[in-house]
C-alpha positions in Angstrom: -13.1 -3.9 -1.2 -16.1 -1.6 -1.6 -14.2 1.7 -1.9 -12.3 2.5 -5.1 -8.5 2.6 -5.0 -8.4 6.3 -6.1 -10.7 7.3 -3.3 -8.6 5.3 -0.8 -5.4 7.0 -2.1 -7.0 10.4 -1.7 -7.1 9.8 2.1 -3.3 9.2 2.3 -1.3 12.3 3.2 1.3 11.6 0.4 -1.4 12.0 -2.2 -3.2 15.0 -0.6 -4.1 17.6 -3.2 -3.9 15.4 -6.2 -7.0 15.6 -8.5 -9.3 12.6 -8.9 -8.0 12.2 -12.5 -4.4 12.0 -11.3 -5.4 9.5 -8.6 -7.2 7.4 -11.1 -4.2 7.4 -13.4 -1.9 6.5 -10.5 -4.2 3.6 -9.5 -4.4 2.3 -13.1 -0.6 2.1 -13.3 -0.4 -0.1 -10.2 -1.1 -3.8 -9.6 -3.3 -5.1 -6.8 -1.9 -8.2 -5.1 -3.5 -10.5 -2.6 -1.2 -12.1 -0.1 -1.8 -14.8 2.5 -1.3 -13.9 6.2 2.4 -14.1 7.1 3.6 -13.7 3.5 6.6 -11.5 2.8 5.7 -8.5 0.6 9.2 -7.0 0.2 12.6 -7.8 1.7 15.2 -5.4 2.9 17.9 -5.1 0.4 15.8 -6.4 -2.5 15.9 -4.7 -5.9 12.2 -3.9 -5.7 11.7 -0.2 -6.7 8.0 -0.1 -6.2 5.7 1.6 -3.8 3.7 -0.8 -1.5 0.3 0.4 -0.2 -1.7 -1.8 2.2 -5.4 -1.5 1.1 -6.7 -4.1 3.5 -5.3 -6.0 6.4 -2.0 -5.3 8.2 1.7 -5.5 7.7 4.6 -5.8 10.1 7.7 -3.7 9.2 11.1 -5.1 10.2 14.6 -3.6 9.7 17.5 -5.9 10.2 15.1 -8.5 11.5 13.9 -6.1 14.3 10.2 -5.3 14.2 9.8 -1.6 13.9 6.0 -1.0 13.3 2.7 -2.5 12.3 0.5 -0.8 9.8 -3.0 -1.6 8.9 -5.7 -0.4 6.6 -9.2 -1.2 5.4 -10.4 0.2 2.1 -14.1 0.9 2.6 
C-alpha cells in the first residue's frame, strides 16, 4: 500500500471534514489485517463491535446468506 491510511480515510465520506491529526489518531487506533481471498471478515450476528474498512481488494456483503453488494478499494 503506497498511500497512507489517514490519507485513504480522508477520501471516505464518513470521515469528510476531519483534520489530518484526527485521521492519523483514528488510523493509529486501528489494526490492519491481511486476509486470504474467500476468508470471512465478519459474520452476521457476531459480537464484533468494530468498524471494517477495505483498504485493498474487494469484499462481498451478504445478509441472511443472500449476497447484497460487493465493495472494493485500492489504497494508492
